N, C-alpha and C positions, 0 to 999 in steps of 0.2 A: 686755489682754494675750490673746493669744488661747491656746485649751487646742486640746488634741489631738483628733483625731478620735475618736468613739467607736468602741471594738472588739464591743460587743457592746450589747444593749438597756439594760442596767443600766448602762452608761455614758452612753445616751442621756439617762438622766433623772436620774443625776448631774450631768451636764454643763445641763441643762435643767430644775431643778425645776418649774416651771410649764407643763410640755408639755401636760397636760391643763387647767389652771385657767384663769379668764379675765385674769387678772394679767399685766402685762407685755406684751402682745397689742396690736396696733392693729387695731382692728375696719375692715374696708376696706368689706365689704358684708353684710347680714344678708336670707335669706330666710326667714320662718318663724322655726323654732329653728335653722338654719343659718346659718352663719358662715363668711366669708373672711376671714383675718388675717394679720397677719405680725409677726416682730419681728428684733431682730438674734440671729444666730448666732454662739456662743462662738468656733468654728471659723474662723470667715472668711465673709463674704457675710452672708445673710439666710434666715431659716425661713420658711416659707410653711406655713398649715395651713388645711385644708379639714375643718371639723366638719360633717357630714353626719347629719341626727339624723331618727326616723323611717321609715327603709326597710323598706316589707314585704319579708317571705322566706316564702315558700309551703313548708308542708311542708316542715321542717328544725329540726334542733335549733340553735338560736340561738349556743350556746355552743361549736357545731363549724363553723363555715362557711367559715374560711379555710381553704387546702389546701395543703399540703406541697409544696414547689417540686417534688420528684423524682413527685409524683402525676400533675399535668399536665405534665410533661414525657413520660410514659411514657404517660397515657391520654388525654390533652384533646386533641380532634381539632385540624383544620387553626383559625386564629383567625382571625378576619372578615375582616381584609385579607392573607390570605393567610402561609403560613408555621407552622410551630409552634414551640412550647418544646423546645429542647434539653437533653439532660442530658451536660453534661461531665465533672463527678465528683461524686461523692457523696462528703461528710463526716461526715454523721451522720442519723440518721433529723430531718426537719425542714430539714436545715443541706444547701444544695447550690450548685455551682456552674451557673450556666446561661446556654446562648445565645437570644434571642428576637429577633424582629425589632420595630424600635421607630420611631416617629416624629418625624422632624425637628420645629422648632417648640418654642413656649413651654413646654408643660406635656409636655415628653418625658419625664420622671419621673412625672406622670398616667399616660402611655401604659404604661408600664413596670408600676406598681402594676395599672392595671386591666385589664392582659391584653390593650391594643388596642382593646377593647370598646367602641364610640360613637367613634373616634378622629374619622372622617369628620363626625359632627355640632358638633366644635369647631375646624372649619375646618384639620386638619394635612394635610399632604401625604401621601401612600399610604404609602411606605415609606424609609426610610433605613437605613444601616449597621446588622446587628445589633446588638444590645447584651448583652454579658459581664457577667453579675453575679454577686455573693452572695445569695443569700435564704435567710433563716434564722424560720423558724417557733416563736414563743417561745407555748405554750399557758398558763393560768392566770396572765397577766401583761398588765397591772400589776395587775388585780386578779383572784381566783379564776376569776369569769365571762369575763373578756377572753381576746381572742386576738390575739397582734401578731405580724406581718412584719415584717423588718427587710432592707432593701434597701442593698446596698452596692457602688458600685464599685472599680477600681483606687484605688491610691495615688495618683497624678496628678490624681485627677477626685473632687473632693470632694462629689460629686452623689448623697448619702446619700438614703433616706427610710425612712418608718415608714408603715406601714397598721393600725389599730388598731380592732378589732372589738368593740364593746360590746353586749351583749343590751338592748332595752328593751322587755321583754314576752314574751309567748309568741309572736307574729309578727313583731315590728321591734327593729331594732339601729340603731345608732349607727355612722357609721363618723368616723375622725380620720386624714386624709392629711397625715402633716408631710414637708415636703420642706426639701431643702437647696438654693440658687442662689446662684451669685457675683453681686458688687454689680451688672456688666453687665446681668446677665440679671436681674434685681431691676429694673433701671430699666425694660426692655423690658416685664415683667408688669403694671410698673404702671398701663402706659396702655392697657392691655385693659379690655374692658369687663365689670365685675367682678361685675356679676347675671347676666349672660349665661353665663359661667365657673361662676358658682356654680350656676346651674340644670343647665347640660348636665354637670355633676360629678354631680349628685343623680341625673339619670337614668342616665349611664350606671354610676354604682356598683348602681342598684337592677336594670339590666338583667345586670350582671357576678355577683350575687349569685343571680340568677332564669335565668340564660342555660339551652338547650335542653342536657340532658345532664348538666346539675350533680348532679341526685341520685343517680345512676350514680356520677358521680366521688367524691361523700362518702363513697359506700358502699366503694368501693377503699378511698380511702384511711384510712378507720375501720381497714379489715383487712389495711394493709399492712406492720405488722410483728407481730409475736408477741414475747411476754416469755418466756425461759426462766429459770428458779430453781433453785440448787443448796440444799440441805440434807442436814440429819446428816453434818457433816462436822465428828466429835466428835476426831478425831485427826490432825488435819490437813486441807489442801486435797487435794482428789483428784488422780491419778497421771496423767501423762503417756503414751503409746505413744511407744516410741523409734522416734525419726525413722529411715528407710531410711538406710544408709549411713553412720550416725553413729558415730564411734569414743567417746561418752559411754558412760561404764560403767553399766550398769542396775542399782538399784538391789532390783529383786524381777523374778524370773522364773514364770512358770507354762506349763504343757503346752497347746500349741496343737497346730493342724494344721502341718505342716512346711512350712517358708518363710512363716508365716505375721509380720508385723510386730506381731502383737498378745502377743506371748510374753514380749516385754521392756519393761518398764516406769521411768520416772522421776520424781522429784519437780521439780516445779515450780522454777524459778529465784528465787532470794532476793528478796523486794521488801518496801515498806512495810506493805501490805496485800492480800491476796488480791482479786482482782478477777474477777469470772466471766467479763466479754469479754474479757479478756486471754487466761485460761486455753482459753474455745470457741475463741478465733482460732488461739492455739497446735496445740490438740487437733485441729482442722480441717486445719490446713497438713501436721502430722505425717502426719495420716493421707490426705493428698492429696485433701481436700473442696474444692470452692470454696463457703466462707461464710463472712461477714463479720460480726462482732459489735460492736456500741455500747454505750458506759457511759450515754450519754444518750438522753432521747426527748423529743422536741421542746423543746428547750431546758431541759430539766429533768434533773440527774442521777439517775441510778438507785441504790440500794442497790448494795453491792459484790456483794451474792450475787445480781443479777439483770442480765441484759443484754438488748437488744432484738437480733434479725434480721430479715431481710426473710422474710414468710411465703412466699413461692415458694420462694425458696433451701432453707427450712427443709424443705418438702413436698417438695422434690427430694431431699435429702440427710441429711432428719432420721432416716429409719428405719436407715440405715448409721452414724451417730453414734452413736443409742442402741443399737445392736447392740453398739459399740466400748465403750461407756461401761457398760455391764452387763461386759462382761469386765474393765474396769478396777476393779470392784467386788470381784471375786475378788483381782484384784492388790491393792487396796488390804487387804483381809483378812490377807492373806499379807505385806503388808509389817508394818502396825500391830498386828496380833494385835485380839483380839474380835471381835464379831458385826454390828458397824453398817457401814456404807458409805455414800459420799455416793447423793443419788437427784438426779437431775435431771427437770425438769420441765417444760413448754411450755402456754401460752397463760395464763399466772400474770398477775395483777391488778399492774400495775405499783406500784412503791413509791419514792418519791422522797427524798434526802438533805435533810434541812431545811436552808433557807440563810439566815442569818444576815442577811447583806447586804441580799438581796433582800427578807425581811422587814421589815428597819429602812426599805428605801427605801419599801417599798409603805404603811408605817405614814406617814412623809413625803408620798407623794400625797395619799393620805385626807386628812391633815391640810390639808393645800394646798387640796383641793377642797373641805373642808366650813368653810372657814376664812370667819367674816363678813366683811363689806366693812368695811374700815378707814377712818376718816376724820382727816383732818390738819387738826388745829386750830391757829391761825394769830392771836394776838392782836396787835392793831396800834391803839394807843394805846385809842381808846373802842371798836374795833370787834373782834368777832373772826368771824373768817371760816371756818367748817366747809365743807372740799370731799371729795368722796367717791371712794375709789379704784374703786368697783364699775363698770365699762363696762357693766351693763346699764341704766344711767341718767346721764344727764348734767345732772342737776339741781343747782345750788348752792345750800346752805343758807347765808343771812347772816342770824346776829344782832348787832343793835346793842343797846350798854350804854351809855348816857351816863353818864359821870361826874356825881355829885348835886352841884349847887353849894351845897348844904346844907351839905355834908360839914365836922365841924370840923377845923380844922387843929391838930393835937396842937405841931407847932415846924415851923419856917420851912424850908423845902428849900434846900438850898444847891447842889444840883447844877443844873449848865446842862442844858436839853433838847435832846435830842440825837433826830433822823430814825432812827438805827441800831441806836434801844433794843430794836429787836422782840423779843418774846419766843415760844419754840417751845415747847408743851407735848405 
């Protein structure tokens, strides 16, 4: 029975627990420590896995190599085969809907993942219709050192993919490229030259991670967002300025300049828990400021008193926002009494909500990767056959134990001999 397509990277690993292990993958080709393999896809078709090892990266933090899609869309120059990535919609930091040129051919998703770099080397036509995809970046997944990019298409096209970057020392990384393909595409793919494909993928990945201008892109990516934090909310959440033209009754008023919208303040609507992202979005909207706050950062949920905003947006409207927030502190003290009032700070260190589901899945992944090779032992009359499940060796150990003819018989056997009496240990 097929399962539903994964909606996020956690569901990928829940649906395919052996995603990064050696178990249940059929290896088609090995070149050094790199391999090309495939297995059945739980939601239909097949999964292809390119496991590339020992990719050298120059002058970069190996834990932060993969860029957010919005960084590439905004700052990356023209792609090698023409065109560039276009940002269609920003959903969250590291989560965006993008359009980019793509090549037709067997590894269309490889072209998507590697940004079209090196596509000429693997014999693809120059350009096809642009691909629209949702790209999501997950930091610290599936382990604290890893980074994962998830690519997904529309509901009618199950062509999804993962790109997982794993540090292998100070200057080397490994890449796992995992793609879903239909049964028809899989049959075509199986007819290609596996060794050539694997070698070209290794060269493509190396060029992709060391392409010209990548150092500047990584710097822009690292500074694209700033984290806002609020504290000292001892008498409830901060207040909101009354929106111009609103008929809502103010909970407190203070003396300001004539015609100022900062003289009337209201409390936030009731919700299960105060979240700074919701407050900042509403505060900015009431002031008429163009500022969007997010409650997640690179696939991880921020604590309720933090949010992420685009740095360029904050630099443009942050001063005006902070000035209004200072007036809010006066209104807060008048409405609630006391001398304390909420404070808002920028450039805070992000803090993330513990995710028990992810932690449990991470432990399962580590267990699968560290699981020793299992052996199946089959007893067939006087023979014991031990076969290994480890894909790294094809040796089969056969131990022969002969029944001793000198063994004393304590009672006659009345059971008929049967060839179906195999015992599995």
